[in-house]
C-alpha positions in Angstrom: -4.6 -35.0 -6.7 -6.2 -32.0 -8.4 -9.4 -32.8 -10.2 -9.9 -31.4 -13.7 -12.5 -28.7 -14.0 -15.6 -28.5 -16.1 -15.1 -28.9 -19.8 -16.5 -25.5 -20.7 -14.2 -23.8 -18.2 -11.2 -25.7 -19.5 -11.8 -24.7 -23.1 -12.3 -21.1 -22.0 -9.0 -21.3 -20.1 -7.2 -22.4 -23.2 -8.7 -19.5 -25.2 -7.6 -17.0 -22.6 -4.1 -18.5 -22.7 -4.0 -18.0 -26.5 -4.8 -14.3 -26.0 -1.9 -13.9 -23.7 0.4 -15.9 -26.0 -0.6 -13.6 -28.9 0.0 -10.5 -26.8 3.5 -11.7 -25.7 4.5 -12.5 -29.3 3.3 -9.1 -30.5 5.2 -7.5 -27.6 8.3 -9.4 -28.6 7.9 -7.7 -32.0 8.5 -4.3 -30.3 12.1 -5.3 -29.7 12.6 -5.2 -33.5 11.3 -1.7 -34.2 14.4 -0.9 -36.2 13.7 -3.9 -38.6 10.2 -3.2 -39.9 9.7 -6.4 -41.8 10.6 -8.5 -38.7 8.4 -6.5 -36.5 5.5 -7.0 -38.9 6.1 -10.8 -38.8 5.9 -10.8 -35.0 2.7 -8.7 -35.1 1.1 -11.0 -37.6 2.2 -14.1 -35.7 0.7 -12.6 -32.5 -2.7 -11.8 -34.2 -3.1 -15.5 -35.2 -3.6 -16.9 -31.7 -5.8 -14.0 -30.8 -8.1 -14.7 -33.8 -8.0 -18.4 -32.9 -9.1 -17.6 -29.3 -12.0 -15.6 -30.8 -13.1 -18.7 -32.8 -12.8 -20.8 -29.6 -14.8 -18.4 -27.5 -17.5 -18.3 -30.3 -17.5 -22.2 -30.4 -17.8 -22.4 -26.6 -20.7 -20.0 -26.6 -22.5 -22.1 -29.1 -22.0 -25.4 -27.2 -22.7 -23.7 -23.9 -26.1 -22.5 -25.2 -27.2 -26.1 -25.9 -25.5 -27.7 -22.8 -27.7 -29.4 -20.2 -28.1 -27.3 -17.0 -28.3 -29.3 -13.8 -28.2 -28.6 -10.1 -25.2 -30.1 -8.3 -26.3 -32.4 -5.4 -23.1 -31.5 -3.4 -23.1 -27.7 -3.5 -26.6 -27.0 -4.7 -25.5 -24.6 -7.5 -26.5 -24.9 -11.2 -23.9 -26.1 -13.6 -23.8 -27.0 -17.3 -22.8 -30.5 -18.4 -21.3 -31.3 -21.8 -21.7 -35.0 -22.7 -22.8 -37.7 -20.3 -20.4 -37.0 -17.5 -18.7 -33.8 -16.4 -17.5 -32.1 -13.2 -19.4 -29.4 -11.3 -18.0 -25.9 -12.2 -18.0 -24.9 -8.6 -17.1 -27.8 -6.4 -15.6 -30.3 -8.9 -18.1 -33.0 -8.0 -18.4 -35.7 -10.7 -21.9 -35.5 -12.3 -23.7 -37.8 -14.7 -26.8 -37.6 -16.8 -27.0 -41.4 -17.2 -28.9 -43.1 -14.3 -27.0 -46.4 -15.0 -23.7 -44.6 -14.2 -24.8 -43.1 -10.8 -22.6 -44.4 -8.0 -20.0 -45.8 -10.4 -16.4 -44.5 -10.5 -16.0 -41.4 -12.6 -14.5 -42.1 -16.0 -14.2 -39.5 -18.8 -14.6 -42.4 -21.3 -18.3 -42.4 -20.5 -18.7 -39.4 -22.9 -17.8 -41.6 -25.9 -20.8 -43.7 -26.9 -19.0 -46.9 -27.9 -16.7 -46.8 -24.8 -19.7 -46.1 -22.5 -21.6 -49.1 -23.9 -18.5 -51.3 -23.4 -18.0 -50.1 -19.8 -21.7 -50.6 -19.0 -21.5 -54.1 -20.4 -18.5 -54.8 -18.2 -20.3 -53.5 -15.2 -23.3 -55.7 -15.9 -21.0 -58.7 -16.3 -19.3 -58.0 -12.9 -22.7 -57.6 -11.2 -24.0 -60.9 -12.7 -20.8 -62.7 -11.6 -21.0 -61.4 -8.1 -24.7 -62.5 -7.8 
C-alpha cells in the first residue's frame, strides 16, 4: 500500500498538474488555427487552470511559511507539518505534534479538532476498560 505524501507536497503536485492541464488545453487550441474564435476560447480556457495554479502556489507558500518544522525521528531530516498529524516529506513516516497521539495508529482525522477529541476520548475509554 502506497502511503500518501506530505500535505504541502500533495497540494504542490495538484498545482503542477493544473499547469500541465492548462498547457494541454491551450495546445489543443492550436488545432483550430483556421477558426480564430474557437482558438481564442481554447487559449482562454487554458489560461484559467494556469492562473488557478498560481493562486494555489501562493497559498501553499503562505501556509508553508507558518508550518511547524520538525526533525523526523526515522530519517533525521527536517520536515514541515501542517495540522496535528502529517507524513514526513522524505520517508513518509507518520508524525504528530500531540504527545497523547504518539504510538497510536495514524489517522488523518486527528487534524480536525472535534474528531481528534472524540478519538482521544475513545482511546481513554479503551485504556480504562483494559485496566
